[in-house]
C-alpha positions as a Markdown table, in Angstrom:
| # | Residue | x | y | z |
|---|---|---|---|---|
| 1 | Met | 75.0 | 145.2 | 129.2 |
| 2 | Gln | 73.7 | 142.5 | 126.9 |
| 3 | Arg | 72.9 | 139.0 | 128.3 |
| 4 | Pro | 74.2 | 136.0 | 126.5 |
| 5 | Thr | 71.6 | 134.2 | 124.4 |
| 6 | Lys | 70.9 | 130.5 | 124.6 |
| 7 | Ile | 72.7 | 130.0 | 121.3 |
| 8 | Lys | 75.8 | 131.8 | 122.5 |
| 9 | Leu | 75.8 | 129.7 | 125.7 |
| 10 | Ala | 75.3 | 126.5 | 123.7 |
| 11 | Leu | 78.2 | 127.4 | 121.4 |
| 12 | Phe | 80.4 | 128.3 | 124.4 |
| 13 | Ala | 79.6 | 124.9 | 126.0 |
| 14 | Leu | 80.3 | 123.1 | 122.7 |
| 15 | Val | 83.7 | 124.8 | 122.3 |
| 16 | Ala | 84.5 | 124.0 | 125.9 |
| 17 | Met | 83.7 | 120.3 | 125.4 |
| 18 | Val | 85.8 | 120.2 | 122.2 |
| 19 | Leu | 88.8 | 121.7 | 124.0 |
| 20 | Val | 88.5 | 119.4 | 127.0 |
| 21 | Gly | 88.3 | 116.4 | 124.6 |
| 22 | Thr | 91.3 | 117.6 | 122.6 |
| 23 | Phe | 93.4 | 118.0 | 125.8 |
| 24 | Ala | 92.3 | 114.5 | 127.0 |
| 25 | Cys | 93.3 | 113.0 | 123.6 |
| 26 | Glu | 96.7 | 114.8 | 123.7 |
| 27 | Lys | 97.3 | 113.6 | 127.3 |
| 28 | Arg | 96.6 | 110.0 | 126.2 |
| 29 | Arg | 98.9 | 110.4 | 123.2 |
| 30 | Ile | 101.7 | 111.6 | 125.4 |
| 31 | Lys | 101.2 | 108.8 | 127.9 |
| 32 | Lys | 101.2 | 106.2 | 125.1 |
| 33 | Gln | 104.4 | 107.7 | 123.6 |
| 34 | Lys | 106.1 | 107.7 | 127.0 |
| 35 | Glu | 105.2 | 104.0 | 127.5 |
| 36 | Glu | 106.5 | 103.2 | 124.0 |
| 37 | Asp | 109.8 | 105.1 | 124.5 |
| 38 | Glu | 110.3 | 103.3 | 127.9 |
| 39 | Lys | 109.8 | 99.9 | 126.2 |
| 40 | Ile | 112.2 | 100.8 | 123.4 |
| 41 | Ile | 114.9 | 102.0 | 125.8 |
| 42 | Lys | 114.6 | 99.0 | 128.1 |
| 43 | Glu | 114.9 | 96.6 | 125.1 |
| 44 | Tyr | 117.9 | 98.6 | 123.9 |
| 45 | Ile | 119.5 | 98.3 | 127.4 |
| 46 | Ser | 118.8 | 94.6 | 127.5 |
| 47 | Ser | 120.1 | 93.8 | 124.0 |
| 48 | His | 123.3 | 95.8 | 124.6 |
| 49 | Asn | 123.9 | 94.5 | 128.1 |
| 50 | Leu | 124.0 | 98.0 | 129.6 |
| 51 | Asn | 124.0 | 98.8 | 133.3 |
| 52 | Ala | 121.8 | 101.8 | 133.0 |
| 53 | Thr | 120.2 | 104.0 | 135.7 |
| 54 | Ala | 116.7 | 105.5 | 135.3 |
| 55 | Thr | 116.2 | 109.0 | 136.5 |
| 56 | Gly | 112.4 | 108.9 | 136.8 |
| 57 | Thr | 111.8 | 111.3 | 133.9 |
| 58 | Gly | 112.3 | 108.6 | 131.2 |
| 59 | Leu | 116.0 | 109.4 | 130.8 |
| 60 | Tyr | 118.5 | 106.5 | 131.4 |
| 61 | Tyr | 122.2 | 107.0 | 131.7 |
| 62 | Val | 125.3 | 104.8 | 131.9 |
| 63 | Ile | 128.5 | 105.9 | 133.5 |
| 64 | Asn | 131.5 | 104.0 | 132.0 |
| 65 | Ser | 134.0 | 106.4 | 133.6 |
| 66 | Gln | 132.9 | 108.9 | 136.2 |
| 67 | Gly | 135.7 | 111.4 | 135.7 |
| 68 | Thr | 137.4 | 113.3 | 138.4 |
| 69 | Gly | 136.7 | 117.0 | 137.7 |
| 70 | Asp | 133.8 | 119.3 | 138.3 |
| 71 | Lys | 130.2 | 118.3 | 137.7 |
| 72 | Pro | 128.3 | 120.8 | 135.5 |
| 73 | Thr | 125.0 | 122.5 | 136.4 |
| 74 | Ile | 122.3 | 123.6 | 134.1 |
| 75 | Asn | 124.1 | 127.0 | 134.0 |
| 76 | Ser | 127.4 | 125.6 | 132.9 |
| 77 | Thr | 129.1 | 125.8 | 129.6 |
| 78 | Val | 130.4 | 122.4 | 128.7 |
| 79 | Thr | 132.6 | 120.8 | 126.0 |
| 80 | Val | 131.4 | 117.4 | 125.1 |
| 81 | Ser | 132.7 | 114.8 | 122.6 |
| 82 | Tyr | 129.7 | 112.9 | 121.4 |
| 83 | Lys | 128.1 | 110.6 | 118.9 |
| 84 | Gly | 124.3 | 110.6 | 118.5 |
| 85 | Tyr | 122.4 | 107.7 | 117.0 |
| 86 | Leu | 119.0 | 106.1 | 116.8 |
| 87 | Thr | 118.2 | 102.8 | 118.3 |
| 88 | Asp | 118.8 | 101.1 | 114.9 |
| 89 | Gly | 122.4 | 102.3 | 115.0 |
| 90 | Lys | 122.0 | 105.1 | 112.4 |
| 91 | Thr | 124.3 | 108.0 | 113.4 |
| 92 | Phe | 122.6 | 111.4 | 113.0 |
| 93 | Asp | 125.3 | 113.7 | 114.6 |
| 94 | Gln | 128.8 | 113.5 | 115.8 |
| 95 | Ser | 131.2 | 116.0 | 117.2 |
| 96 | Ala | 134.9 | 116.4 | 116.3 |
| 97 | Leu | 137.3 | 114.6 | 118.7 |
| 98 | Ala | 137.9 | 118.0 | 120.3 |
| 99 | Gly | 134.2 | 118.1 | 121.2 |
| 100 | Ala | 131.6 | 120.8 | 120.9 |
| 101 | Thr | 131.2 | 123.7 | 123.4 |
| 102 | Phe | 127.8 | 125.1 | 124.4 |
| 103 | Pro | 125.8 | 126.3 | 127.3 |
| 104 | Leu | 123.6 | 123.4 | 128.7 |
| 105 | Thr | 120.6 | 125.8 | 128.6 |
| 106 | Asn | 120.9 | 125.7 | 124.8 |
| 107 | Val | 120.5 | 121.9 | 124.3 |
| 108 | Ile | 117.7 | 119.3 | 124.4 |
| 109 | Lys | 116.2 | 118.5 | 127.9 |
| 110 | Gly | 117.8 | 115.1 | 127.8 |
| 111 | Trp | 121.3 | 116.6 | 127.8 |
| 112 | Gln | 120.3 | 119.3 | 130.3 |
| 113 | Glu | 119.3 | 116.5 | 132.7 |
| 114 | Gly | 121.9 | 113.9 | 131.7 |
| 115 | Ile | 125.2 | 115.7 | 131.3 |
| 116 | Pro | 125.3 | 116.8 | 135.0 |
| 117 | Tyr | 125.5 | 113.1 | 136.0 |
| 118 | Phe | 129.1 | 113.2 | 134.7 |
| 119 | Lys | 132.2 | 114.8 | 136.1 |
| 120 | Lys | 134.8 | 116.4 | 133.8 |
| 121 | Gly | 136.6 | 113.5 | 132.1 |
| 122 | Gly | 133.6 | 111.2 | 132.5 |
| 123 | Lys | 132.3 | 109.0 | 129.7 |
| 124 | Gly | 129.1 | 107.2 | 129.2 |
| 125 | Val | 125.8 | 106.9 | 127.4 |
| 126 | Leu | 122.6 | 108.9 | 127.5 |
| 127 | Leu | 119.3 | 107.1 | 126.5 |
| 128 | Ile | 116.8 | 109.9 | 125.8 |
| 129 | Pro | 113.1 | 109.4 | 125.4 |
| 130 | Ser | 111.5 | 111.5 | 122.6 |
| 131 | Ala | 109.8 | 113.9 | 125.1 |
| 132 | Leu | 113.3 | 114.9 | 126.3 |
| 133 | Gly | 114.7 | 115.0 | 122.7 |
| 134 | Tyr | 112.9 | 116.5 | 119.8 |
| 135 | Gly | 109.4 | 115.2 | 120.6 |
| 136 | Thr | 106.8 | 115.1 | 117.9 |
| 137 | Lys | 109.0 | 117.3 | 115.6 |
| 138 | Ser | 111.3 | 115.7 | 113.1 |
| 139 | Thr | 114.7 | 117.3 | 112.4 |
| 140 | Val | 117.5 | 116.4 | 110.0 |
| 141 | Gly | 118.2 | 112.7 | 110.3 |
| 142 | Ile | 115.8 | 112.3 | 113.3 |
| 143 | Pro | 112.2 | 111.2 | 112.8 |
| 144 | Ala | 109.5 | 112.5 | 115.1 |
| 145 | Asn | 109.1 | 110.6 | 118.4 |
| 146 | Ser | 112.6 | 109.1 | 118.2 |
| 147 | Val | 114.5 | 107.7 | 121.2 |
| 148 | Leu | 118.0 | 109.1 | 121.0 |
| 149 | Ile | 121.2 | 107.4 | 122.1 |
| 150 | Phe | 124.4 | 109.5 | 122.8 |
| 151 | Asp | 127.9 | 108.3 | 123.6 |
| 152 | Val | 129.3 | 111.2 | 125.5 |
| 153 | Glu | 132.6 | 112.3 | 127.0 |
| 154 | Leu | 132.6 | 115.4 | 129.2 |
| 155 | Leu | 135.8 | 117.2 | 128.2 |
| 156 | Asn | 135.4 | 120.5 | 130.1 |
| 157 | Val | 133.1 | 122.4 | 132.4 |
| 158 | Gln | 133.0 | 126.1 | 132.8 |
């Protein structure tokens, strides 16, 4: 068996230091983005006079009407009527009045966490930080690191 040379050990140590530094930078970037999202959401709540509840993950929700039916779980298929927009009011998506039906496992984390706060028939607002939305990736009509706002009505739970 061949012993590692001093050069190989030095290269290994250099690569390890670069990786540790990269992870530390990424951790700081994530923390900074989370703080920025929190500030944006709190300003939005204040300027729109919302009575929002924080979940501890960065998600805020508003229950305008609790509903009277079943509450979904992460394993539920739900039908939701919704309008999605950015904090500047620009709409990026909207369902038909009849809503859209999908398994909660197939949607963004903000919906997976937020929709179960409503009962069937419930209406409200989800204020979703970028980490629970599309994160650092942009998608059609949604820039990277965007806070998302959804007006939702939970029409059905299966």
